[in-house]
C-alpha positions as CSV (number, residue, x, y, z in Angstrom):
1,V,-91.0,65.5,-15.2
2,Q,-94.3,65.1,-13.6
3,N,-95.7,64.1,-10.1
4,G,-92.8,65.6,-8.3
5,S,-90.6,68.7,-8.2
6,L,-87.4,68.7,-10.3
7,R,-84.4,69.4,-8.1
8,R,-81.4,68.8,-10.3
9,M,-80.1,67.0,-13.4
10,A,-76.6,65.6,-14.1
11,W,-75.1,63.9,-17.1
12,S,-73.4,60.6,-16.8
13,P,-69.6,60.6,-17.6
14,D,-70.1,58.8,-20.9
15,D,-72.8,61.4,-21.9
16,V,-75.2,58.5,-22.7
17,Y,-77.5,58.9,-19.6
18,F,-78.6,61.7,-17.3
19,L,-79.7,61.6,-13.7
20,I,-82.9,63.4,-12.6
21,E,-83.9,64.0,-9.0
22,A,-87.6,64.7,-8.6
23,G,-89.7,64.3,-5.4
24,A,-88.7,61.2,-3.6
25,E,-87.5,59.5,-6.8
26,V,-84.1,59.4,-8.5
27,Q,-84.3,58.4,-12.2
28,V,-81.7,57.5,-14.9
29,W,-82.8,58.5,-18.4
30,S,-81.3,57.3,-21.7
31,K,-80.4,60.3,-23.8
32,A,-80.8,58.2,-27.0
33,K,-84.3,56.8,-26.0
34,R,-85.4,60.0,-24.2
35,Q,-87.0,57.9,-21.5
36,P,-86.2,56.6,-18.0
37,V,-84.3,53.3,-17.8
38,A,-84.0,53.0,-14.0
39,A,-85.4,54.5,-10.8
40,A,-84.7,54.5,-7.1
41,L,-87.9,55.2,-5.2
42,G,-89.0,56.3,-1.8
43,Q,-86.2,56.8,0.7
44,F,-83.8,58.4,-1.8
45,A,-85.0,62.0,-1.7
46,T,-81.3,62.9,-2.1
47,D,-79.4,66.0,-1.0
48,E,-76.5,65.2,-3.4
49,S,-75.6,62.7,-6.1
50,H,-72.5,61.9,-8.2
51,W,-71.9,59.5,-11.0
52,S,-69.1,57.0,-10.8
53,L,-66.4,57.5,-13.5
54,D,-67.6,54.5,-15.5
55,G,-71.2,55.5,-15.2
56,S,-72.3,52.1,-13.7
57,R,-73.0,53.5,-10.2
58,I,-74.4,56.6,-8.6
59,L,-73.4,57.8,-5.2
60,L,-76.4,59.1,-3.3
61,R,-76.3,61.3,-0.2
62,N,-79.2,62.0,2.1
63,D,-79.7,62.8,5.7
64,Q,-79.3,59.1,6.6
65,G,-75.9,58.6,5.0
66,L,-74.2,57.5,1.8
67,Y,-75.3,54.8,-0.6
68,I,-74.1,53.3,-3.9
69,W,-76.9,52.6,-6.5
70,H,-76.0,50.0,-9.1
71,W,-78.7,51.2,-11.3
72,N,-78.3,48.6,-14.1
73,D,-79.4,45.8,-11.7
74,D,-81.2,48.1,-9.3
75,Q,-79.1,47.2,-6.2
76,I,-78.6,49.8,-3.5
77,T,-76.1,49.2,-0.7
78,A,-74.7,51.4,2.1
79,I,-71.1,52.1,1.7
80,D,-68.1,52.3,4.0
81,V,-65.7,54.0,1.6
82,G,-65.7,57.6,0.5
83,G,-65.2,59.8,-2.5
84,W,-66.3,59.6,-6.1
85,P,-64.3,59.6,-9.3
86,D,-63.6,63.0,-10.9
87,T,-61.3,64.1,-13.7
88,A,-60.4,67.5,-15.3
89,W,-57.9,69.1,-17.7
90,S,-55.6,71.8,-16.4
91,A,-56.2,75.2,-17.9
92,D,-53.2,74.9,-20.2
93,G,-54.0,71.4,-21.3
94,S,-50.7,70.0,-20.0
95,H,-52.1,67.8,-17.2
96,I,-55.1,65.7,-16.1
97,Y,-56.0,64.8,-12.5
98,T,-58.1,61.8,-11.6
99,L,-59.7,61.5,-8.2
100,S,-61.3,58.2,-7.1
101,N,-62.2,57.2,-3.6
102,G,-59.9,59.8,-2.2
103,A,-56.8,58.7,-4.2
104,L,-55.4,61.6,-6.2
105,Q,-53.3,61.0,-9.4
106,I,-51.8,63.5,-11.8
107,W,-51.0,62.6,-15.4
108,D,-48.8,64.4,-18.0
109,T,-50.7,64.6,-21.3
110,A,-47.6,65.0,-23.4
111,D,-46.1,61.6,-22.5
112,G,-48.8,60.0,-20.3
113,A,-46.5,59.7,-17.3
114,Q,-47.9,59.7,-13.9
115,R,-46.5,62.5,-11.8
116,E,-45.2,61.7,-8.4
117,L,-47.0,63.3,-5.4
118,G,-45.8,63.6,-1.9
119,P,-47.4,61.5,0.8
120,E,-49.4,64.5,2.1
121,L,-51.1,64.8,-1.4
122,I,-52.0,61.2,-2.3
123,L,-55.2,61.4,-0.3
124,A,-57.6,64.2,-1.1
125,G,-61.1,65.4,-0.4
126,G,-61.2,67.5,-3.5
127,A,-59.1,69.3,-6.1
128,L,-59.5,72.4,-8.2
129,W,-57.2,73.6,-11.1
130,S,-56.3,77.2,-11.3
131,P,-58.3,78.9,-14.1
132,R,-55.0,80.1,-15.6
133,D,-52.3,77.4,-15.5
134,S,-51.3,74.0,-14.1
135,R,-51.5,74.7,-10.4
136,L,-53.8,72.4,-8.5
137,L,-55.5,73.3,-5.2
138,I,-55.8,70.2,-3.1
139,I,-58.1,69.7,-0.2
140,G,-56.2,67.3,2.1
141,P,-57.8,64.9,4.6
142,D,-55.6,66.5,7.3
143,G,-57.6,69.7,7.0
144,R,-55.0,71.6,5.1
145,L,-55.2,73.3,1.7
146,R,-52.2,72.9,-0.5
147,I,-51.3,74.2,-4.0
148,W,-49.2,71.8,-6.2
149,N,-47.5,73.3,-9.2
150,A,-47.1,70.8,-12.1
151,N,-44.4,72.9,-13.8
152,D,-41.8,73.0,-11.1
153,V,-43.2,70.2,-8.8
154,T,-43.4,72.5,-5.8
155,T,-46.0,72.5,-3.1
156,I,-47.1,75.4,-0.9
157,E,-49.6,75.3,2.0
158,L,-52.2,77.9,2.9
159,A,-51.6,78.9,6.5
160,T,-55.2,78.0,7.5
161,S,-56.1,78.0,11.2
162,I,-58.1,74.8,10.9
163,E,-56.8,72.3,13.4
164,P,-55.5,69.2,11.5
165,L,-56.5,65.7,12.3
166,P,-53.8,63.1,13.1
167,T,-51.8,62.1,10.0
168,P,-54.0,59.6,8.1
169,D,-53.1,56.1,7.3
170,P,-52.3,56.1,3.5
171,D,-54.2,52.9,3.0
172,P,-57.6,52.9,4.7
173,Q,-60.3,55.5,4.1
174,I,-61.0,58.1,6.9
175,I,-64.2,57.2,8.8
176,V,-65.8,59.7,11.1
177,D,-68.8,58.6,13.2
178,G,-69.3,55.7,10.8
179,A,-69.4,57.9,7.7
180,V,-66.8,58.7,5.1
181,N,-65.0,62.0,5.5
182,L,-62.2,62.9,3.2
183,D,-62.7,66.6,3.9
184,P,-62.8,66.8,7.7
185,A,-62.2,70.5,7.8
186,G,-65.3,71.1,5.7
187,W,-63.7,73.0,2.8
188,H,-65.9,71.3,0.2
189,N,-67.8,74.1,-1.7
190,H,-66.1,76.7,0.5
191,V,-63.0,77.5,-1.5
192,T,-62.5,79.1,-4.9
193,W,-59.8,80.5,-7.2
194,S,-60.0,84.1,-8.3
195,P,-60.7,84.2,-12.1
196,D,-57.2,85.6,-12.7
197,G,-55.6,82.8,-10.8
198,T,-53.7,85.1,-8.3
199,R,-55.7,84.6,-5.2
200,I,-57.8,82.1,-3.3
201,L,-61.0,82.8,-1.3
202,T,-62.0,80.6,1.6
203,F,-65.3,81.1,3.3
204,R,-66.0,78.5,6.0
205,D,-65.9,79.9,9.6
206,R,-64.2,83.1,8.3
207,I,-63.9,84.8,4.9
208,Q,-60.2,85.0,4.0
209,V,-58.1,85.9,0.9
210,W,-54.9,84.1,0.2
211,D,-51.9,84.8,-2.1
212,A,-51.8,81.8,-4.5
213,S,-48.1,82.4,-5.2
214,D,-46.8,81.7,-1.7
215,G,-49.9,80.6,0.4
216,S,-49.8,83.6,2.7
217,K,-52.9,85.2,4.0
218,L,-53.6,88.5,2.4
219,A,-56.7,89.6,4.2
220,D,-59.6,88.6,6.5
221,L,-62.9,89.9,5.3
222,T,-65.0,88.6,8.2
223,D,-65.1,91.9,10.1
224,K,-67.2,94.5,8.4
225,P,-65.4,97.9,8.4
226,N,-68.5,100.0,8.7
227,D,-70.1,98.9,12.0
228,G,-67.8,96.3,13.5
229,S,-70.2,93.5,12.9
230,V,-69.1,90.3,11.2
231,F,-70.2,88.3,8.1
232,H,-71.8,85.0,8.8
233,S,-70.9,83.7,5.3
234,L,-73.0,81.1,3.6
235,K,-71.8,81.8,0.1
236,A,-69.2,84.0,-1.6
237,Y,-68.5,84.7,-5.3
238,W,-65.6,86.4,-7.1
239,S,-66.5,89.0,-9.7
240,P,-65.2,88.3,-13.2
241,D,-62.5,91.0,-12.8
242,S,-61.2,89.4,-9.5
243,Q,-61.5,92.8,-7.8
244,R,-64.8,92.2,-5.9
245,V,-66.4,89.5,-3.8
246,L,-70.2,89.0,-3.4
247,V,-71.0,87.8,0.1
248,D,-74.4,86.3,1.1
249,D,-74.5,85.8,4.9
250,D,-78.3,85.1,5.1
251,L,-78.9,88.6,6.5
252,Q,-78.0,90.7,3.5
253,V,-76.0,90.5,0.3
254,S,-72.9,92.7,0.2
255,I,-70.3,93.7,-2.5
256,V,-66.8,93.7,-1.0
257,Y,-64.3,95.8,-3.0
258,L,-60.7,94.7,-2.6
259,D,-57.3,96.4,-3.2
260,G,-54.3,94.7,-4.8
261,S,-53.4,93.1,-1.4
262,G,-56.8,91.7,-0.8
263,N,-57.9,94.3,1.9
264,I,-61.3,95.8,1.9
265,L,-61.5,99.2,0.1
266,K,-65.2,99.6,0.6
267,L,-68.4,97.7,1.3
268,S,-71.8,98.1,-0.4
269,S,-75.0,96.3,0.4
270,L,-77.7,95.6,-2.1
271,R,-80.6,97.9,-1.3
272,S,-83.5,95.7,-0.3
273,A,-85.1,94.9,3.0
274,N,-85.8,91.3,2.0
275,I,-83.4,89.3,-0.2
276,S,-83.3,85.6,-0.4
277,S,-80.0,83.7,-0.8
278,F,-78.7,82.7,-4.2
279,Y,-80.5,79.3,-4.1
280,G,-81.0,78.2,-7.6
281,V,-78.8,81.0,-9.1
282,S,-75.8,79.2,-10.6
283,Q,-73.6,82.4,-10.9
284,P,-75.0,85.7,-9.6
285,W,-72.5,87.9,-11.5
286,S,-73.3,88.8,-15.1
287,P,-70.5,87.9,-17.5
288,D,-69.3,91.5,-17.7
289,G,-69.4,91.9,-13.9
290,M,-71.8,94.9,-14.2
291,K,-75.0,93.3,-12.9
292,I,-76.0,90.9,-10.1
293,L,-78.9,88.4,-10.0
294,T,-80.7,87.4,-6.8
295,Q,-83.8,85.2,-6.3
296,E,-86.7,85.2,-3.9
297,H,-89.3,82.5,-4.6
298,N,-91.0,83.4,-7.9
299,R,-89.1,86.6,-8.4
300,L,-85.6,87.4,-9.8
301,T,-84.0,90.8,-9.1
302,V,-81.3,92.3,-11.3
303,W,-79.0,94.8,-9.6
304,D,-76.5,97.4,-10.8
305,A,-73.2,96.1,-9.4
306,T,-71.8,99.7,-9.3
307,T,-74.6,101.6,-7.6
308,S,-76.2,98.5,-5.8
309,A,-79.6,99.8,-7.1
310,Q,-82.3,97.6,-8.4
311,I,-82.5,97.5,-12.2
312,A,-85.4,95.2,-12.9
313,F,-87.8,92.7,-11.3
314,L,-88.3,89.6,-13.3
315,A,-91.5,88.3,-11.8
316,S,-93.7,85.4,-12.9
317,E,-97.0,84.0,-11.9
318,A,-97.4,83.1,-8.2
319,Q,-97.2,79.4,-8.9
320,F,-94.0,79.7,-10.9
321,D,-91.5,79.1,-8.1
322,I,-88.0,79.4,-9.7
323,A,-85.8,76.4,-9.1
324,H,-82.9,77.4,-11.4
325,A,-81.7,80.7,-12.9
326,E,-78.7,81.8,-14.9
327,W,-77.3,84.5,-17.1
328,G,-77.1,84.1,-20.8
329,P,-73.6,84.2,-22.2
330,T,-73.7,87.9,-23.1
331,G,-75.5,89.1,-20.0
332,E,-78.4,90.5,-22.0
333,Y,-80.8,87.6,-21.0
334,V,-81.8,85.8,-17.8
335,L,-83.2,82.3,-17.8
336,G,-85.5,80.9,-15.2
337,Q,-86.9,77.3,-14.8
338,N,-89.8,76.7,-12.6
339,D,-90.4,74.0,-9.9
340,L,-94.1,73.0,-10.1
341,A,-95.0,69.8,-8.2
342,G,-97.2,67.6,-10.4
343,E,-96.7,69.9,-13.4
344,T,-94.6,70.0,-16.5
345,S,-91.6,72.3,-16.0
346,H,-91.4,75.5,-18.0
347,V,-88.6,77.8,-18.9
348,R,-88.7,81.6,-19.0
349,V,-86.2,83.9,-20.7
350,W,-86.2,87.6,-19.9
351,S,-84.5,90.2,-22.2
352,L,-82.9,93.0,-20.3
353,E,-82.2,95.3,-23.2
354,P,-83.7,97.6,-24.2
355,V,-86.6,96.7,-21.9
356,V,-87.4,93.8,-19.6
357,K,-89.9,91.4,-21.1
358,P,-90.8,87.8,-20.5
359,V,-90.1,85.3,-23.2
360,R,-92.0,82.0,-22.7
361,P,-90.5,78.9,-24.3
362,E,-91.8,75.7,-22.8
363,G,-89.9,72.7,-21.7
364,Y,-86.6,72.0,-19.9
365,F,-83.7,74.3,-20.6
366,Q,-80.8,72.5,-22.4
367,S,-78.2,75.0,-23.6
368,W,-77.6,78.5,-24.9
369,S,-76.0,79.2,-28.3
370,P,-72.5,80.7,-27.8
371,D,-73.7,84.2,-28.7
372,G,-76.7,84.1,-26.4
373,T,-79.2,84.8,-29.1
374,S,-80.8,81.3,-29.2
375,L,-81.5,78.5,-26.7
376,I,-82.6,74.9,-26.9
377,T,-85.4,73.5,-24.7
378,Q,-86.7,69.9,-24.3
379,S,-90.2,68.9,-23.7
380,G,-92.6,65.9,-24.0
381,R,-92.4,62.4,-22.6
382,A,-90.7,59.2,-23.7
383,E,-90.9,58.7,-27.4
384,Q,-92.6,62.0,-27.9
385,M,-89.6,64.0,-26.6
386,V,-88.8,66.9,-28.8
387,A,-86.3,69.8,-28.7
388,R,-87.0,73.3,-29.9
389,V,-84.7,76.1,-30.8
390,W,-86.0,79.6,-29.7
391,N,-85.1,83.2,-30.5
392,A,-84.2,84.5,-27.0
393,D,-85.2,88.1,-27.9
394,T,-88.6,87.5,-29.4
395,G,-89.5,84.2,-27.7
396,L,-90.5,82.8,-31.1
397,E,-89.8,79.2,-32.1
398,I,-87.1,78.9,-34.7
399,A,-87.0,75.1,-35.2
400,E,-88.5,71.9,-33.9
401,L,-86.0,69.0,-33.6
402,E,-87.5,65.6,-33.0
403,A,-85.8,62.2,-32.6
404,Q,-86.5,61.2,-36.2
405,G,-84.4,60.9,-39.3
406,Q,-86.9,62.8,-41.5
407,S,-86.9,66.6,-41.8
408,K,-89.9,68.9,-41.5
409,Q,-89.6,72.6,-42.1
410,I,-90.8,75.0,-39.4
411,D,-90.2,78.6,-40.2
412,G,-87.1,77.8,-42.1
413,G,-86.0,75.0,-39.7
414,F,-85.9,71.2,-39.8
415,Q,-86.3,68.4,-37.4
416,G,-83.4,66.4,-36.0
417,F,-82.2,65.0,-32.7
418,P,-80.0,67.5,-30.7
419,I,-77.1,66.7,-28.5
420,D,-76.5,70.4,-27.7
421,E,-73.1,70.5,-29.4
422,W,-72.8,74.0,-30.9
423,S,-69.8,74.9,-32.9
424,P,-67.6,77.5,-31.0
425,D,-68.8,80.3,-33.4
426,G,-72.4,79.3,-32.9
427,R,-73.0,78.9,-36.7
428,R,-73.6,75.1,-36.7
429,L,-75.2,72.6,-34.4
430,I,-74.5,68.9,-34.2
431,T,-77.4,66.5,-33.7
432,Y,-77.8,62.7,-33.8
433,S,-79.7,61.3,-36.8
434,S,-81.3,57.9,-36.6
435,H,-78.7,55.4,-37.7
436,N,-75.3,56.1,-36.1
437,V,-75.1,59.3,-38.1
438,L,-74.4,62.8,-36.9
439,R,-76.0,65.7,-38.7
440,V,-74.4,69.2,-38.8
441,W,-77.0,71.9,-39.1
442,N,-76.6,75.4,-40.5
443,A,-77.9,77.5,-37.6
444,T,-78.6,80.4,-39.9
445,D,-81.4,78.8,-41.8
446,W,-81.6,75.3,-40.2
447,Q,-80.9,73.5,-43.5
448,T,-79.1,70.2,-43.3
449,Y,-75.5,71.1,-43.8
450,V,-73.8,67.7,-44.0
451,D,-74.2,64.2,-42.5
452,L,-71.3,62.4,-40.7
453,G,-71.7,58.7,-41.3
454,G,-69.2,55.9,-40.6
455,H,-69.6,54.5,-37.2
456,S,-70.9,50.9,-37.0
457,G,-72.2,51.3,-33.4
458,Q,-74.2,53.9,-31.4
459,I,-72.4,57.2,-31.1
460,T,-71.9,58.1,-27.5
461,D,-70.3,61.5,-27.6
462,A,-69.2,64.4,-29.9
463,A,-66.9,67.3,-29.4
464,W,-65.9,70.3,-31.5
465,S,-62.2,71.1,-31.6
466,P,-61.0,74.6,-30.7
467,P,-61.9,77.1,-33.5
468,A,-58.6,77.2,-35.3
469,R,-58.9,73.5,-36.3
470,D,-62.6,73.2,-37.1
471,L,-62.8,69.5,-36.6
472,V,-65.3,67.2,-34.8
473,A,-64.3,64.2,-32.7
474,T,-66.9,61.4,-32.0
475,A,-66.9,58.4,-29.7
476,S,-68.8,55.2,-30.4
477,E,-69.9,51.9,-29.0
478,D,-68.0,50.3,-32.0
479,G,-64.8,51.0,-30.0
480,T,-63.4,53.8,-32.2
481,I,-62.9,57.6,-32.1
482,R,-63.4,59.4,-35.4
483,I,-62.1,62.8,-36.4
484,W,-64.3,64.5,-39.0
485,N,-64.2,67.5,-41.3
486,P,-67.6,69.0,-40.6
487,S,-67.6,71.0,-43.8
488,T,-67.2,68.0,-46.2
489,G,-68.5,65.2,-44.0
490,Q,-65.2,63.2,-44.6
491,T,-63.5,61.1,-42.0
492,V,-60.1,62.6,-41.4
493,R,-58.8,59.8,-39.1
494,V,-60.0,56.7,-37.2
495,L,-58.4,56.2,-33.7
496,E,-58.5,52.5,-32.6
497,G,-57.2,51.1,-29.3
498,H,-60.0,50.9,-26.7
499,E,-61.3,47.4,-25.8
500,G,-65.1,47.8,-25.9
501,H,-67.2,51.0,-26.0
502,V,-65.7,54.4,-26.1
503,N,-67.9,56.5,-23.7
504,D,-66.5,60.1,-23.8
505,V,-64.2,62.2,-25.9
506,D,-62.7,65.7,-25.5
507,W,-60.1,68.0,-27.0
508,S,-57.2,69.7,-25.1
509,P,-57.5,73.5,-25.1
510,D,-54.8,73.9,-27.8
511,G,-56.4,71.3,-30.1
512,M,-53.2,69.2,-30.2
513,Y,-54.5,66.2,-28.2
514,I,-57.7,64.2,-27.8
515,A,-58.6,62.4,-24.6
516,S,-61.0,59.5,-24.6
517,A,-62.6,57.4,-21.9
518,G,-63.6,53.8,-22.5
519,A,-65.5,50.9,-20.9
520,D,-62.1,49.2,-20.5
521,R,-61.6,51.7,-17.6
522,T,-58.7,53.5,-19.4
523,I,-58.2,57.1,-20.4
524,R,-56.2,57.3,-23.7
525,I,-54.4,60.4,-25.0
526,W,-54.0,60.8,-28.8
527,R,-52.1,63.1,-31.1
528,A,-55.0,64.7,-33.0
529,D,-52.9,65.6,-36.1
530,L,-51.3,62.2,-36.4
531,G,-54.0,59.9,-35.1
532,E,-51.5,58.2,-33.0
533,P,-51.8,57.1,-29.3
534,V,-49.6,58.9,-26.8
535,Q,-50.3,57.1,-23.6
536,V,-52.9,54.9,-21.9
537,L,-53.8,56.0,-18.4
538,K,-54.7,53.2,-16.1
539,G,-55.6,53.2,-12.4
540,H,-59.4,53.2,-11.9
541,S,-61.0,50.0,-10.9
């Protein structure tokens, strides 16, 4: 992206397009063409953006209000309704929730039946599944937080002190000062499950820990035990072991150690006189919970989470202001992407073991390999867009993957067109070829492993099954879903039923079911082993 700083990127629900916000411009790019297909200019220097579920519209939020952009015909209108479609599997794969314009619906993936919700749950400002099971945390428009259990159909309420609004009318949307507000208590982005699913952390006006089994308040972390002062929390993050909370209150960054009841055992502050917030850092905790990453302009700092001491400074040139930073999957590497107005973006990868050293692949970061040893970047413009595979330790280019059907060897690698679909074990990579064909690469030597050909329309999405099954599911504009054996290239099954394009496909965590989303505005659940439809989920308009 040139002539403007890159702020964020988001894939469309059908995985065909992606949204880029840069400067005062919002662009929709075609993944297949690798070029912009629509742009909203000038007044839409957005603070937030969300795709509609069907991908035909984008909700834009700036300091002037909310707007819907019909990007296909370039129409932008102010809206007087709120919410945006969202959908997610429960952790155990037994349920799916859909959330559209504040209307919450729960679906059973075994029989496709819609679960009945109480009147206090049918409107929601947000929802978040437990990371362990089928409990759903629901943010209600009455300012309350409730946990709905899909297994026994019980509901518990967190005893929050937020004053509720009058009971909402179940039909119209809630309008506050002329703007949509389905979360009047302001819980959005201020509530999170602990990784073990036993507790919930809220950090709005106070930092509080709740028991997820009965909704009772376990502890209030707002008051610091050392000096009697209080946290003015801006952000808070659970550690991977669910035993610590990292708090950034814009004055300092502190590690709060909790006991089994959620009370403060001790408090430790990171030793620095000047620490910026976690702006641009997607998750400050390293995957093993042993290190913490913070950012200040063009410098990242790595901290020892046990001693609170600085481990390393990951500095770049003065002009390399870091817009995004994240840990590699193993915690041995840190990635940073710059934000240079009028310049092409660059990516840096630093290796933390055994020494800190900058690795300098160019382009936009796309994805890590599952083991964290390789990464894919994208660079160039329009038809010249290329993707490259890099060795994260040495910074050397392993392969150049261009949007062409031909292959060209580069240090043992070949060209192709990546869609960033690594196999779970990281030994293979799926890419698009040129004519509705997927190519499975051997990531050891980057030789073409096998081609998957059979779709008569453009392939829109691909997904690996869980490791035990070793299958690939693809969606296509020809209206079908295909299940492939990636070792032989043979089609195992063809799933037919959607009317029109199939936009997205995904596996349930146990590999027993496949969910697909189509242009016919339905979500269909399939038995993967039989190729038979289980149910059709309808409700989105």
